[in-house]
C-alpha positions in Angstrom: 35.9 -49.0 -38.9 38.8 -46.9 -40.2 40.9 -50.0 -40.8 38.3 -51.8 -42.9 37.7 -49.0 -45.4 40.6 -47.0 -46.8 40.6 -43.4 -47.9 41.9 -44.5 -51.3 38.8 -46.6 -51.8 36.6 -43.6 -50.9 38.5 -41.3 -53.2 38.4 -43.8 -56.1 34.6 -44.2 -55.8 34.1 -40.4 -55.4 36.3 -39.6 -58.4 34.6 -42.2 -60.6 31.1 -41.0 -59.7 31.9 -37.3 -60.1 33.7 -37.9 -63.4 30.6 -39.7 -64.6 28.5 -36.8 -63.5 30.8 -34.2 -65.2 30.7 -36.4 -68.4 26.9 -36.8 -68.3 26.1 -33.0 -68.6 27.9 -32.3 -71.9 27.1 -35.8 -73.2 23.4 -35.3 -72.6 23.6 -31.9 -74.2 25.3 -33.4 -77.3 22.9 -36.4 -77.4 19.9 -34.2 -77.0 21.0 -32.0 -79.9 21.9 -34.9 -82.1 18.6 -36.8 -81.5 16.2 -33.9 -81.3 17.9 -31.6 -83.8 17.3 -28.5 -81.8 19.5 -26.6 -79.3 16.4 -25.7 -77.3 15.6 -29.3 -76.7 19.1 -30.1 -75.7 19.3 -27.3 -73.2 15.9 -28.2 -71.8 17.1 -31.7 -71.2 20.2 -30.6 -69.3 18.1 -28.0 -67.3 15.6 -30.7 -66.3 18.4 -32.9 -64.8 20.1 -29.9 -63.1 17.1 -28.2 -61.5 15.6 -31.3 -59.9 18.7 -31.6 -57.7 17.5 -28.6 -55.7 14.5 -30.6 -54.6 16.0 -34.0 -54.1 19.1 -33.0 -52.1 17.5 -32.2 -48.7 15.3 -35.3 -48.8 18.2 -37.6 -49.8 20.2 -36.1 -46.9 17.5 -36.9 -44.4 17.4 -40.5 -45.5 21.2 -40.8 -45.4 21.2 -39.3 -41.8 18.6 -41.9 -40.7 20.4 -44.9 -42.2 22.6 -47.1 -40.0 24.4 -48.1 -43.3 24.3 -45.0 -45.3 26.7 -46.5 -47.9 24.1 -48.9 -49.1 21.5 -46.2 -49.5 24.1 -44.1 -51.3 25.0 -47.0 -53.6 21.3 -47.4 -54.4 21.0 -43.8 -55.2 24.0 -44.0 -57.5 22.6 -47.1 -59.3 19.2 -45.4 -59.8 20.9 -42.3 -61.1 22.8 -44.3 -63.6 19.7 -46.2 -64.6 17.8 -42.9 -65.0 20.5 -41.6 -67.4 20.3 -44.8 -69.4 16.5 -44.5 -69.5 16.7 -40.9 -70.7 19.1 -41.9 -73.5 16.9 -44.8 -74.5 13.8 -42.6 -74.6 15.3 -39.9 -76.8 13.7 -40.3 -80.3 11.5 -43.1 -79.1 9.2 -41.6 -76.5 7.5 -38.2 -76.5 10.0 -35.5 -75.5 7.8 -34.4 -72.5 8.1 -38.0 -71.2 11.9 -37.9 -71.6 12.0 -34.6 -69.7 10.1 -36.2 -66.8 12.6 -39.0 -66.8 15.4 -36.4 -66.7 13.7 -34.7 -63.7 13.4 -37.9 -61.8 17.0 -38.8 -62.5 18.2 -35.3 -61.4 16.6 -35.8 -58.0 19.4 -38.1 -57.0 22.2 -35.9 -58.4 23.4 -34.6 -54.9 24.3 -38.3 -54.1 27.4 -37.8 -56.3 28.6 -34.7 -54.4 27.3 -33.9 -50.9 26.1 -37.5 -50.3 29.7 -38.8 -50.7 31.4 -36.0 -48.7 29.0 -36.3 -45.7 30.4 -39.8 -45.1 34.1 -38.7 -44.9 34.2 -38.5 -41.0 33.4 -42.2 -40.9 36.3 -43.0 -43.2 39.2 -41.2 -41.6 40.3 -40.3 -38.1 39.5 -36.7 -37.0 43.2 -35.6 -37.1 43.3 -36.7 -40.8 40.1 -34.9 -41.8 41.7 -31.6 -43.1 44.0 -33.5 -45.5 41.1 -35.8 -46.6 38.9 -32.7 -47.2 41.5 -31.3 -49.6 41.8 -34.6 -51.4 38.0 -35.0 -51.6 37.7 -31.5 -53.1 40.5 -32.4 -55.5 38.2 -35.2 -57.0 35.8 -32.4 -58.1 38.7 -30.7 -59.9 39.8 -33.9 -61.5 36.3 -34.7 -62.6 35.8 -31.2 -63.9 38.9 -31.6 -66.0 38.4 -35.1 -67.3 34.6 -35.3 -67.7 33.9 -32.7 -70.4 37.0 -33.7 -72.3 36.0 -37.4 -72.2 32.5 -36.5 -73.3 33.8 -34.5 -76.3 36.3 -37.1 -77.4 33.9 -40.0 -77.1 31.1 -38.1 -78.9 33.5 -37.1 -81.7 34.8 -40.7 -82.2 31.8 -42.9 -81.4 28.8 -40.6 -81.1 27.0 -38.7 -78.4 24.8 -41.6 -77.2 28.0 -43.6 -76.5 29.3 -40.6 -74.4 26.2 -40.9 -72.2 26.8 -44.6 -71.9 30.3 -43.9 -70.7 29.0 -41.6 -68.0 26.5 -44.3 -66.9 29.4 -46.8 -66.7 31.6 -44.5 -64.6 28.8 -43.8 -62.1 28.1 -47.6 -62.0 31.7 -48.3 -61.2 31.4 -46.2 -58.0 28.6 -48.3 -56.6 30.8 -51.0 -54.9 32.9 -48.3 -53.2 29.7 -46.7 -51.9 28.2 -50.0 -50.7 31.2 -50.7 -48.6 31.2 -47.3 -46.8 31.4 -47.8 -43.0 28.2 -48.2 -41.0 27.3 -46.0 -38.1 27.2 -47.2 -34.5 23.5 -46.7 -34.2 20.6 -45.2 -36.2 19.8 -41.5 -35.9 16.7 -40.8 -34.0 14.2 -39.0 -36.3 12.8 -35.6 -35.3 9.2 -35.1 -34.5 7.1 -34.9 -37.6 9.0 -37.5 -39.7 10.9 -36.3 -42.7 9.2 -32.9 -42.5 10.5 -32.5 -39.0 14.0 -33.5 -40.0 13.9 -31.0 -42.9 12.8 -28.3 -40.6 15.6 -29.1 -38.1 18.2 -29.0 -40.9 16.9 -25.6 -42.1 17.0 -24.2 -38.5 20.6 -25.5 -38.1 21.6 -24.0 -41.4 20.2 -20.6 -40.5 21.0 -20.4 -36.7 24.7 -21.5 -36.8 26.4 -18.2 -38.0 29.6 -19.8 -39.3 27.7 -22.4 -41.3 25.2 -19.9 -42.6 27.9 -17.5 -43.7 29.9 -20.3 -45.4 26.8 -21.6 -47.2 25.6 -18.2 -48.4 29.1 -17.3 -49.5 29.5 -20.5 -51.5 26.1 -20.2 -53.2 26.8 -16.6 -54.3 30.3 -17.5 -55.4 28.9 -20.5 -57.3 26.6 -18.2 -59.2 29.7 -16.2 -60.2 31.2 -19.5 -61.4 28.1 -20.2 -63.4 28.4 -16.8 -65.1 32.0 -17.6 -66.1 31.2 -21.1 -67.4 28.2 -19.7 -69.3 30.2 -16.9 -71.0 33.4 -19.1 -71.6 32.3 -19.9 -75.3 31.6 -16.2 -75.9 35.0 -15.2 -74.4 36.7 -17.9 -76.5 35.1 -16.7 -79.7 35.8 -13.0 -79.1 39.3 -13.2 -77.7 40.8 -16.6 -78.6 39.3 -16.9 -82.1 36.8 -19.7 -81.6 34.0 -20.7 -79.3 35.5 -24.1 -78.8 38.5 -22.5 -77.2 36.2 -21.5 -74.3 36.2 -25.2 -73.2 40.0 -24.9 -72.9 39.5 -22.0 -70.4 37.4 -24.3 -68.2 40.0 -27.0 -68.4 42.6 -24.5 -67.2 40.4 -23.6 -64.3 39.9 -27.3 -63.4 43.6 -28.1 -63.7 44.7 -25.2 -61.4 42.0 -26.1 -58.9 43.2 -29.6 -58.8 46.8 -28.5 -58.4 45.9 -26.1 -55.6 44.1 -28.8 -53.6 46.9 -31.2 -54.1 49.3 -28.6 -52.5 46.9 -28.0 -49.6 46.7 -31.8 -49.0 50.4 -31.9 -48.3 50.3 -29.2 -45.6 50.7 -30.5 -42.1 49.1 -27.4 -40.6 46.0 -26.5 -42.6 44.9 -22.9 -43.1 41.9 -21.6 -41.2 38.8 -22.5 -43.3 37.1 -19.2 -42.9 40.1 -17.3 -44.1 40.4 -19.7 -47.1 36.8 -19.1 -48.0 37.3 -15.3 -48.1 40.6 -15.6 -50.0 39.1 -18.0 -52.5 36.2 -15.7 -53.3 38.5 -12.7 -53.5 40.9 -14.5 -55.8 38.1 -15.4 -58.2 36.9 -11.8 -58.1 40.3 -10.7 -59.2 40.3 -13.4 -61.9 37.0 -12.2 -63.3 38.2 -8.6 -63.3 41.2 -9.8 -65.3 38.9 -11.6 -67.8 37.3 -8.3 -68.8 40.5 -7.4 -70.7 40.3 -8.4 -74.3 43.8 -10.1 -74.4 44.4 -13.8 -74.8 47.2 -14.0 -72.2 45.0 -12.1 -69.7 42.1 -14.5 -70.3 44.2 -17.6 -69.8 45.7 -16.1 -66.7 42.2 -15.3 -65.4 41.1 -18.9 -65.9 44.1 -20.3 -64.1 43.7 -17.8 -61.2 40.0 -18.7 -60.9 40.9 -22.3 -60.3 43.5 -21.3 -57.6 40.6 -19.7 -55.7 37.9 -22.2 -56.5 39.7 -25.4 -55.4 40.8 -24.3 -51.9 37.4 -22.6 -51.4 35.6 -25.9 -51.9 37.9 -27.7 -49.4 37.4 -25.0 -46.9 33.6 -25.2 -47.3 33.8 -28.9 -46.6 35.9 -28.3 -43.4 33.3 -25.8 -42.1 30.4 -28.1 -42.7 32.2 -31.0 -41.0 33.0 -28.8 -38.0 29.5 -27.2 -37.7 27.1 -30.0 -38.7 25.7 -32.2 -36.0 26.0 -35.9 -36.8 22.3 -36.4 -37.0 22.0 -33.7 -39.6 25.3 -34.0 -41.5 24.0 -35.8 -44.6 21.1 -33.4 -45.0 23.3 -30.3 -44.6 25.8 -31.5 -47.1 23.2 -32.5 -49.7 21.2 -29.3 -49.1 24.4 -27.3 -49.6 25.1 -29.1 -52.8 21.5 -28.4 -54.0 21.8 -24.7 -53.2 25.1 -24.5 -55.0 23.7 -26.2 -58.1 20.8 -23.8 -58.1 23.1 -20.8 -57.7 25.3 -22.1 -60.6 22.2 -22.6 -62.8 21.0 -19.0 -62.1 24.4 -17.6 -62.9 24.6 -19.5 -66.2 21.0 -18.4 -67.1 22.0 -14.7 -66.6 24.7 -14.9 -69.3 22.4 -14.3 -72.2 20.9 -11.0 -71.0 24.3 -9.8 -69.8 26.0 -10.6 -73.1 23.3 -8.7 -74.9 23.9 -5.7 -72.8 27.7 -5.5 -73.2 30.5 -7.9 -74.2 32.2 -7.2 -70.8 29.1 -7.4 -68.7 29.3 -11.1 -67.9 32.8 -11.3 -66.4 32.2 -8.0 -64.6 29.0 -9.4 -63.1 30.9 -12.6 -62.0 33.5 -10.4 -60.3 30.8 -8.6 -58.4 29.2 -11.8 -57.3 32.5 -13.1 -55.9 33.0 -9.8 -54.1 29.5 -10.3 -52.6 30.6 -13.8 -51.5 33.6 -12.2 -49.7 31.3 -9.8 -47.9 29.0 -12.7 -46.9 31.7 -14.4 -44.9 33.6 -11.3 -43.8 31.8 -10.4 -40.6 32.1 -12.4 -37.4 29.1 -11.9 -35.1 29.8 -12.6 -31.4 28.1 -15.6 -29.8 26.4 -14.8 -26.6 27.2 -17.1 -23.7 25.1 -17.3 -20.6 26.8 -17.1 -17.2 27.2 -20.6 -15.9 26.9 -22.3 -19.3 29.6 -24.8 -20.3 30.9 -22.3 -22.9 31.3 -19.6 -20.3 33.0 -22.0 -17.8 
């Protein structure tokens, strides 16, 4: 199956889908503000799309794990997500706003298909010995999307209007559908657990909690993602206070995305990859140092902090993928990836929501809190509990 489907096809589809996703967020925000006239309505629209992913991720993962041809299910999820975004855009100004929010929630349920749903299929695309390099390249698509998506949304909205920017995001997600449809099939269907979908969800939750390495990596990534949410949320405030304009805060995020992309590109060229657990710790620690540097009210220090944050964020994501691929059983891989994506989205949203109260308390509180969260992420994956082996077990022998 590796000969019929190339890694470049996988990466092209993943990059297109994820760029569309990164374009959709700011485009919806701009379209919501333009068509409702209120910042509250625009933020509510974005929140509705984001929060729903926490619910949809685990269920979507179970369905992907059960499918003999998960690519076709993934393609359907991508197509429905694109249609949902188009429906939200069409409903703004024409339908009651409550109805539009419900459409946004339904659309957001399929959001993890663009992140964890894709990555869970990577072991069926490349040979095991090529997986570390493929992980780094896959993580790089997130950096590329984070760099291109917001810039694309801003330029298109400025030139042609916010609704057209949403339409561009829909088109980018739609372009990924053929690549998803052609993903390799499994040799056989996965046997469902007792209790149907509920039993599979319970089995995935047990696996996530009972496998120490996977649990540590997941907890660390969620806490670190909350720190990233704080930084993204306070970027306009930092831009206004230090760089002379709130719009310059977007440039900080572009610096972070660019350095993350560069770091993963360098990792992909290494023949002997670093140990994923060490990279997870180093990535969180690097971001903690970056946020501590962001406390300084100096333009050069702030730009350096944004670049340093990306150097930690990019490899951290690639290492997280490596741990999940190594620890997730095949019958639960899709669920664990989409559940992990859902948890990270939730952590990011909580971090971004905390920016308001933190900024009201002190101008330096938000980056300081982000630094503390990244240090907690380091602590979450620092300890290595010993696994007990019973005499006579295969591990003991």
